[in-house]
MARMILO-216246 format. One line per 8 residues: number of its first residue (from 0); for each residue x, y, z of N, C-alpha, C. Coordinates in nm, 3 decimals. Each point is the difference from the previous one (the first is absolute). Example, Ala and Ser with C-alpha at 12.3 -4.5 7.8 and 13.67 -1.06 7.14 Angstrom:
// residues 2
0 = 1.319 -0.569 0.780 -0.089 0.119 0.000 0.090 0.120 0.000 ~ -0.035 0.105 -0.072 0.082 0.119 0.006 -0.077 0.109 0.073
// end
This chain:
// residues 119
0 = 3.048 5.485 -1.106 0.089 -0.083 -0.067 0.014 -0.132 0.060 ~ -0.018 -0.107 -0.070 0.007 -0.129 0.067 0.150 -0.037 0.032 ~ 0.019 -0.104 0.082 0.134 -0.049 0.041 0.061 -0.063 -0.128 ~ 0.124 -0.019 0.000 0.078 -0.053 -0.117 -0.004 -0.154 -0.008 ~ -0.070 -0.058 -0.099 -0.007 -0.135 -0.017 0.087 -0.055 -0.116 ~ 0.078 0.087 -0.058 0.088 -0.035 -0.116 0.084 -0.123 0.031 ~ 0.010 -0.089 -0.099 0.093 -0.108 0.013 -0.066 -0.139 -0.037 ~ 0.080 -0.094 0.027 -0.036 -0.148 -0.027 -0.035 -0.065 0.127
8 = -0.118 -0.062 0.009 -0.048 -0.056 0.125 -0.036 -0.147 -0.006 ~ 0.038 -0.078 0.092 -0.033 -0.149 -0.007 -0.112 -0.028 0.112 ~ -0.103 -0.080 -0.039 -0.101 -0.034 0.096 0.054 -0.090 0.109 ~ -0.028 0.027 0.122 0.047 -0.085 0.103 -0.117 -0.059 0.085 ~ -0.123 0.055 -0.012 -0.116 -0.063 0.050 -0.128 0.045 -0.069 ~ -0.103 -0.084 0.004 -0.120 0.021 -0.074 -0.117 -0.071 0.070 ~ -0.069 0.074 0.079 -0.106 -0.048 0.094 -0.140 0.029 -0.052 ~ -0.077 -0.104 -0.025 -0.146 0.001 -0.038 -0.020 0.049 -0.143
16 = 0.098 -0.032 -0.092 -0.009 0.031 -0.136 -0.115 -0.071 -0.064 ~ -0.020 -0.129 0.036 -0.109 -0.083 -0.068 -0.134 0.058 0.027 ~ -0.035 0.042 0.118 -0.131 0.068 0.034 -0.014 0.136 -0.082 ~ 0.110 0.071 -0.009 -0.004 0.129 -0.077 -0.031 -0.031 -0.144 ~ 0.067 -0.103 -0.062 -0.028 -0.031 -0.139 -0.136 -0.055 -0.026 ~ -0.052 -0.078 0.108 -0.147 -0.042 -0.014 -0.094 0.122 -0.004 ~ 0.029 0.098 0.087 -0.085 0.118 0.000 -0.006 0.073 -0.129 ~ 0.118 -0.007 -0.075 0.007 0.067 -0.132 -0.049 -0.101 -0.110
24 = -0.044 -0.118 0.038 -0.057 -0.095 -0.097 0.104 -0.045 -0.101 ~ 0.123 -0.016 0.046 0.110 -0.055 -0.088 -0.023 -0.149 0.000 ~ 0.009 -0.054 -0.125 -0.027 -0.150 -0.020 0.093 -0.084 0.088 ~ -0.048 -0.115 0.022 0.064 -0.092 0.098 0.137 -0.045 -0.045 ~ 0.023 -0.025 -0.130 0.130 -0.037 -0.056 0.101 0.116 0.022 ~ -0.035 0.119 -0.031 0.099 0.106 0.021 0.027 0.024 0.145 ~ -0.108 -0.013 0.087 0.021 0.020 0.146 0.102 -0.097 0.050 ~ -0.007 -0.136 -0.040 0.087 -0.099 0.044 0.139 0.029 -0.031
32 = 0.025 0.039 -0.132 0.133 0.036 -0.044 0.054 0.122 0.070 ~ -0.081 0.107 0.000 0.040 0.125 0.061 0.037 -0.016 0.151 ~ -0.068 -0.088 0.072 0.027 -0.022 0.137 0.138 -0.059 0.020 ~ 0.056 -0.069 -0.090 0.132 -0.063 0.004 0.115 0.095 -0.028 ~ -0.027 0.110 -0.069 0.104 0.090 -0.052 0.053 0.085 0.108 ~ 0.125 0.046 -0.008 0.066 0.091 0.080 0.057 0.111 -0.088 ~ -0.085 0.095 -0.036 0.027 0.106 -0.100 0.098 0.097 0.053 ~ 0.067 0.065 -0.096 0.086 0.114 0.020 -0.075 0.119 -0.043
40 = 0.018 0.122 0.049 -0.049 0.120 -0.039 0.116 0.097 -0.039 ~ -0.013 0.052 -0.120 0.099 0.098 -0.046 -0.080 0.140 -0.005 ~ 0.034 0.082 0.093 -0.077 0.122 0.017 0.079 0.125 -0.046 ~ -0.062 0.082 -0.079 0.058 0.122 -0.040 -0.097 0.115 0.045 ~ 0.046 0.089 0.082 -0.079 0.101 0.058 0.055 0.139 -0.031 ~ -0.082 0.081 -0.047 0.042 0.145 -0.030 -0.106 0.085 0.059 ~ 0.022 0.037 0.129 -0.101 0.083 0.069 -0.126 -0.086 0.022 ~ -0.107 0.047 -0.045 -0.134 -0.071 0.007 -0.026 -0.100 -0.108
48 = 0.089 -0.003 -0.099 -0.015 -0.094 -0.116 0.075 -0.131 0.031 ~ -0.068 -0.111 0.004 0.062 -0.131 0.027 -0.027 -0.098 -0.106 ~ 0.103 -0.070 -0.037 -0.005 -0.116 -0.092 0.042 -0.119 0.081 ~ -0.085 -0.104 0.011 0.034 -0.121 0.073 -0.012 -0.121 -0.101 ~ 0.121 -0.068 -0.013 0.001 -0.122 -0.082 0.009 -0.118 0.091 ~ -0.095 -0.085 -0.006 -0.003 -0.119 0.084 0.054 -0.112 -0.091 ~ 0.107 -0.064 0.039 0.064 -0.097 -0.086 -0.002 -0.142 0.065 ~ -0.042 -0.098 -0.070 -0.003 -0.137 0.048 0.047 -0.094 -0.111
56 = 0.000 -0.121 0.030 0.037 -0.106 -0.091 -0.116 -0.046 -0.080 ~ -0.128 0.045 0.030 -0.112 -0.028 -0.068 -0.052 0.107 -0.093 ~ -0.038 0.113 0.061 -0.035 0.121 -0.087 0.049 0.127 0.064 ~ 0.023 0.103 -0.078 0.035 0.124 0.056 -0.113 0.092 -0.010 ~ -0.004 0.105 0.084 -0.107 0.097 0.005 0.049 0.134 0.038 ~ -0.045 0.105 -0.083 0.044 0.132 0.023 -0.113 0.095 0.043 ~ 0.027 0.093 0.088 -0.094 0.108 0.043 0.074 0.135 -0.015 ~ -0.070 0.098 -0.056 0.057 0.128 -0.017 -0.116 0.100 0.051
64 = 0.026 0.072 0.109 -0.108 0.082 0.061 0.064 0.116 0.074 ~ -0.091 0.083 0.042 0.042 0.121 0.087 -0.066 -0.021 0.140 ~ 0.077 0.022 0.109 -0.050 -0.020 0.136 -0.115 0.092 0.021 ~ -0.113 -0.061 0.059 -0.116 0.071 0.035 -0.104 0.021 -0.112 ~ 0.035 -0.054 -0.115 -0.095 0.014 -0.114 -0.052 -0.139 -0.047 ~ -0.131 -0.012 -0.004 -0.058 -0.126 -0.045 0.045 -0.030 -0.138 ~ 0.029 -0.131 -0.026 0.030 -0.039 -0.138 -0.051 -0.134 -0.023 ~ -0.001 -0.034 -0.133 -0.041 -0.132 -0.044 0.120 -0.092 -0.006
72 = -0.007 -0.114 0.065 0.103 -0.100 -0.005 -0.012 -0.080 -0.124 ~ 0.101 -0.011 -0.078 -0.006 -0.086 -0.117 0.072 -0.134 0.038 ~ -0.077 -0.104 0.019 0.051 -0.129 0.046 0.032 -0.088 -0.115 ~ 0.037 0.059 -0.117 0.037 -0.082 -0.126 0.096 -0.111 0.035 ~ 0.101 0.032 0.081 0.105 -0.093 0.030 -0.043 -0.112 0.100 ~ -0.112 0.020 0.063 -0.051 -0.096 0.102 -0.110 -0.083 -0.053 ~ -0.123 0.062 -0.019 -0.110 -0.080 -0.044 -0.089 0.087 -0.107 ~ 0.064 0.088 -0.063 -0.060 0.075 -0.115 -0.124 0.081 0.040
80 = -0.003 0.052 0.125 -0.120 0.083 0.030 0.053 0.143 0.028 ~ -0.094 0.094 -0.004 0.026 0.138 0.036 -0.090 0.026 0.132 ~ 0.055 0.059 0.102 -0.073 0.002 0.127 0.008 0.147 0.045 ~ -0.116 0.042 0.052 -0.008 0.132 0.058 -0.137 0.003 0.084 ~ 0.006 -0.020 0.130 -0.112 0.014 0.088 -0.096 -0.118 -0.027 ~ 0.035 -0.113 -0.044 -0.092 -0.103 -0.027 -0.039 -0.080 0.117 ~ 0.083 0.006 0.108 -0.027 -0.063 0.127 -0.002 0.088 0.113 ~ -0.099 -0.002 0.089 -0.009 0.086 0.110 0.124 -0.002 0.088
88 = 0.042 0.115 0.039 0.110 0.007 0.089 0.135 -0.025 -0.067 ~ 0.012 -0.005 -0.123 0.119 -0.038 -0.068 0.103 0.117 -0.005 ~ 0.120 -0.036 0.045 0.107 0.101 0.011 0.133 -0.071 0.045 ~ 0.100 0.081 0.005 0.126 -0.049 0.063 0.089 0.113 0.050 ~ 0.085 -0.026 0.091 0.077 0.105 0.069 0.139 -0.052 0.020 ~ 0.096 0.080 -0.041 0.148 -0.037 0.026 0.057 0.091 0.118 ~ 0.088 -0.059 0.077 0.071 0.078 0.102 0.129 -0.068 0.037 ~ 0.086 0.074 0.055 0.140 -0.053 0.038 0.001 -0.020 0.149
96 = 0.067 -0.105 0.046 0.038 -0.027 0.133 0.149 -0.042 -0.006 ~ 0.082 0.088 0.051 0.142 -0.019 -0.017 0.046 -0.027 -0.141 ~ 0.059 -0.112 -0.025 0.037 -0.031 -0.143 -0.098 -0.085 -0.073 ~ -0.123 -0.019 0.057 -0.100 -0.078 -0.064 -0.109 0.079 -0.064 ~ -0.050 -0.033 -0.123 -0.105 0.056 -0.065 -0.118 -0.087 0.025 ~ -0.104 0.065 0.059 -0.128 -0.071 0.027 -0.107 0.035 -0.102 ~ -0.083 -0.093 -0.023 -0.113 0.010 -0.103 -0.126 -0.060 0.064 ~ -0.104 0.073 0.019 -0.125 -0.057 0.050 -0.100 0.008 -0.118
104 = -0.055 -0.116 -0.042 -0.095 0.000 -0.110 -0.136 -0.028 0.060 ~ -0.107 0.070 -0.047 -0.135 -0.017 0.058 -0.105 -0.017 -0.113 ~ -0.091 -0.094 0.023 -0.116 -0.007 -0.094 -0.110 -0.081 0.073 ~ -0.120 0.052 -0.010 -0.113 -0.079 0.049 0.016 -0.065 0.137 ~ 0.066 0.076 0.091 0.020 -0.052 0.133 0.128 -0.079 0.022 ~ 0.059 -0.047 -0.109 0.124 -0.076 0.015 0.119 0.097 0.006 ~ 0.098 -0.033 0.084 0.120 0.083 0.017 0.118 -0.090 -0.009 ~ 0.084 0.032 -0.101 0.133 -0.069 -0.018 0.110 0.089 0.040
112 = 0.102 -0.050 0.074 0.116 0.079 0.031 0.128 -0.065 -0.048 ~ 0.070 0.077 -0.075 0.125 -0.044 -0.064 0.121 0.097 0.049 ~ 0.116 -0.070 0.012 0.117 0.080 0.034 0.114 -0.039 -0.097 ~ 0.073 0.101 -0.037 0.110 -0.009 -0.089 0.126 0.063 0.056 ~ 0.116 -0.049 -0.038 0.128 0.051 0.042 0.088 0.008 -0.122 ~ 0.101 0.094 0.002 0.091 0.006 -0.108 0.103 -0.114 0.016 ~ 0.015 -0.070 -0.111 0.088 -0.127 0.008 0.144 0.040 0.021
// end
């Protein structure tokens, strides 16, 4: 059973996001805009089933998955792609440290680290 991520989270830091997006071949215009955003995450967790809504002033993005099971990401809200194993080493990990939600995003050797807190 994973830790409890339920709730509304505000991004407080975002390190190396540009390189992560380059590794995913996100176009330059979207990269520049996305790098400026400070998204919120609305997370609903029921055991191993998790729904994460990433909310920004630019575009919103939803993920619905089960912990430990590979799934296809539908990036319809971001750049209209579907992704699943298209970049070597692609993946991400959430964990808690105190009252902070940490997210590490990995793709093609690039590593982005984001931190969120409840507002």
